[in-house]
C-alpha positions as CSV (number, residue, x, y, z in Angstrom):
1,M,-4.4,-30.9,-14.6
2,S,-5.2,-31.5,-10.9
3,S,-6.4,-28.7,-8.7
4,T,-3.0,-28.9,-6.8
5,G,-1.2,-28.5,-10.2
6,R,-3.3,-25.6,-11.2
7,S,-2.7,-23.9,-7.8
8,A,1.0,-24.4,-8.1
9,L,0.9,-23.0,-11.7
10,V,-1.1,-19.9,-10.5
11,L,1.4,-19.4,-7.7
12,I,4.4,-19.6,-10.0
13,L,2.8,-17.2,-12.4
14,W,1.9,-14.8,-9.6
15,L,5.5,-14.9,-8.3
16,W,6.9,-14.3,-11.7
17,V,4.6,-11.3,-12.4
18,F,5.4,-9.7,-9.1
19,G,9.1,-10.5,-9.3
20,L,9.2,-12.6,-6.2
21,A,10.6,-15.8,-7.7
22,E,14.2,-15.4,-8.6
23,G,16.2,-12.7,-6.8
24,A,13.5,-11.8,-4.3
25,A,15.9,-10.9,-1.6
26,T,17.4,-8.1,-3.6
27,S,14.4,-6.6,-5.2
28,P,11.0,-7.5,-3.6
29,A,8.0,-6.2,-5.4
30,M,5.4,-4.2,-3.3
31,V,1.9,-3.2,-4.2
32,D,0.7,0.0,-2.5
33,P,-2.6,-0.1,-0.6
34,L,-4.3,3.0,-2.2
35,L,-3.6,2.9,-5.9
36,G,-2.7,-0.8,-6.4
37,L,0.6,0.3,-8.0
38,S,3.3,-2.3,-8.1
39,F,6.9,-1.1,-7.4
40,D,10.3,-2.2,-6.4
41,S,10.6,-1.4,-2.6
42,Q,14.4,-1.1,-3.0
43,Q,14.0,1.7,-5.5
44,V,10.9,3.5,-4.4
45,R,11.3,4.5,-0.8
46,F,8.4,5.3,1.5
47,E,9.0,6.3,5.2
48,V,9.1,3.2,7.5
49,L,6.5,3.0,10.2
50,P,8.3,3.3,13.6
51,R,9.1,-0.1,15.0
52,S,7.4,0.8,18.3
53,I,4.1,1.0,16.2
54,S,4.7,-1.7,13.6
55,A,6.0,-4.5,15.9
56,T,2.7,-5.1,17.5
57,K,0.7,-8.3,17.6
58,M,-2.0,-6.6,15.4
59,L,0.4,-5.6,12.6
60,G,2.9,-8.5,12.8
61,P,6.7,-8.6,12.9
62,N,7.6,-7.3,9.4
63,P,8.4,-3.7,8.7
64,R,5.7,-1.5,7.2
65,W,5.8,1.7,5.1
66,I,3.7,4.8,5.7
67,F,1.6,5.6,2.6
68,A,-0.3,8.4,4.5
69,A,-0.4,9.9,7.9
70,H,-2.3,12.7,9.7
71,H,-2.1,14.0,13.2
72,D,-5.4,15.3,14.5
73,Q,-4.2,17.8,17.1
74,A,-7.6,18.4,18.6
75,A,-8.0,14.7,19.4
76,D,-4.3,14.1,19.9
77,T,-4.6,11.2,17.6
78,T,-2.5,10.1,14.7
79,Y,-3.8,8.1,11.7
80,Y,-1.6,6.0,9.4
81,I,-2.2,4.1,6.2
82,A,0.6,1.5,6.3
83,A,1.5,-1.6,4.4
84,G,4.3,-4.1,4.1
85,F,5.0,-7.7,3.4
86,H,3.8,-10.9,5.1
87,M,5.0,-14.4,4.7
88,V,2.9,-16.9,3.0
89,R,3.6,-20.5,3.8
90,P,2.4,-23.3,1.4
91,D,0.0,-25.9,2.7
92,G,2.4,-28.7,1.7
93,R,6.2,-28.7,1.4
94,G,7.9,-25.7,0.0
95,K,9.5,-22.4,0.8
96,A,7.5,-19.5,2.3
97,V,7.4,-16.4,0.2
98,K,6.9,-12.8,0.9
99,E,3.9,-11.0,-0.6
100,P,2.4,-7.6,-0.1
101,D,-0.4,-7.3,2.4
102,F,-3.6,-5.3,1.8
103,G,-2.4,-2.5,4.1
104,A,-4.1,-1.2,7.3
105,V,-5.7,2.0,8.5
106,V,-4.2,2.5,12.0
107,R,-5.2,4.9,14.8
108,L,-2.7,5.8,17.6
109,A,-4.4,7.6,20.5
110,G,-3.3,7.8,24.1
111,G,-0.5,5.3,23.4
112,R,-3.1,2.8,22.2
113,L,-2.9,1.4,18.7
114,T,-6.1,0.3,16.9
115,V,-6.2,-1.3,13.4
116,L,-9.5,0.1,11.9
117,G,-9.5,-1.9,8.7
118,V,-8.1,-2.0,5.2
119,P,-7.6,1.2,3.2
120,D,-10.3,0.3,0.7
121,R,-12.9,0.8,3.4
122,L,-12.0,4.6,3.5
123,F,-13.9,5.1,0.3
124,E,-17.1,3.2,1.1
125,S,-20.4,4.9,1.8
126,E,-19.9,4.0,5.5
127,A,-16.2,5.0,5.7
128,L,-13.9,4.0,8.5
129,L,-13.1,7.7,9.2
130,P,-14.8,11.1,9.0
131,T,-14.4,12.8,5.6
132,D,-12.1,15.5,6.9
133,I,-9.6,12.9,8.2
134,V,-9.7,11.1,4.9
135,E,-9.1,14.4,3.1
136,H,-6.0,15.0,5.2
137,L,-4.7,11.4,4.7
138,M,-5.1,11.7,0.9
139,Q,-3.4,15.0,0.8
140,D,-0.5,13.5,2.7
141,A,-0.5,10.4,0.5
142,A,-0.1,12.5,-2.6
143,D,2.9,14.2,-1.1
144,R,4.4,10.9,0.0
145,Y,3.9,9.2,-3.4
146,V,5.5,12.0,-5.3
147,K,8.5,12.1,-3.0
148,A,8.9,8.3,-2.9
149,F,8.8,7.9,-6.7
150,G,11.2,10.8,-7.2
151,G,8.8,13.4,-8.6
152,A,5.5,13.8,-10.5
153,V,7.0,12.6,-13.8
154,P,8.3,9.2,-12.6
155,L,5.1,8.6,-10.7
156,S,3.0,9.5,-13.7
157,Q,5.1,7.1,-15.8
158,A,4.6,4.3,-13.3
159,I,0.8,4.9,-13.2
160,E,0.6,4.9,-17.0
161,A,2.9,1.9,-17.5
162,Q,0.7,-0.2,-15.2
163,G,-2.5,1.0,-17.0
164,L,-4.1,2.6,-13.9
165,R,-7.0,4.9,-14.8
166,A,-8.4,7.8,-12.9
167,Q,-11.9,6.3,-12.8
168,D,-10.6,3.2,-11.1
169,L,-8.8,5.0,-8.3
170,P,-10.0,6.9,-5.2
171,Q,-11.1,10.2,-6.7
172,I,-10.0,12.2,-3.7
173,L,-6.4,10.9,-4.1
174,V,-6.5,11.5,-7.9
175,K,-7.5,15.2,-7.1
176,Y,-4.4,15.6,-4.8
177,L,-2.1,13.8,-7.2
178,E,-3.2,16.1,-10.0
179,E,-2.4,19.1,-7.8
180,H,1.2,17.8,-7.8
181,E,1.0,17.6,-11.6
182,V,0.9,13.8,-11.6
183,Q,-0.8,12.6,-14.8
184,V,-3.6,10.1,-14.2
185,H,-5.3,9.3,-17.4
186,T,-8.9,8.4,-18.0
187,G,-9.9,6.1,-20.9
188,N,-10.0,2.5,-21.9
């Protein structure tokens, strides 16, 4: 099989796995930027990032959902972890498809928006943000996930169904999810 044929096959399989092939307009699949949890964005509802923030050149034209937010009153700064869809256009002919982006850590201070990086960088040794801000964001994220999924039990079921394990997730987020009685299993 040629490399173009393999690429097309991989794309078709990816679209099928994430539910973007047939019926994408009615039920697009989303992957959250903190847990890597795939969900139907028509069923699981996160708050939408205000258009005044999301419709910037840095974030692109598509709506984004807020997965965590924290307002630092002392600095009069708001931090968001937001993600949405972006359009992927094929190199050759074919139809563009929507796919989830990696998300962004965003700072809004003095009316100025700054994209700091992808959420994964919050958990590196040289994190994007101070530890106390990350703590507040993860605490808020746990609240938002439980609310969006309709409670601790449905969120626990989604996490288990997709085989997500505590040791593979940001430990600070696992801590706050467990405070909400969300079950995040360890193991194989």
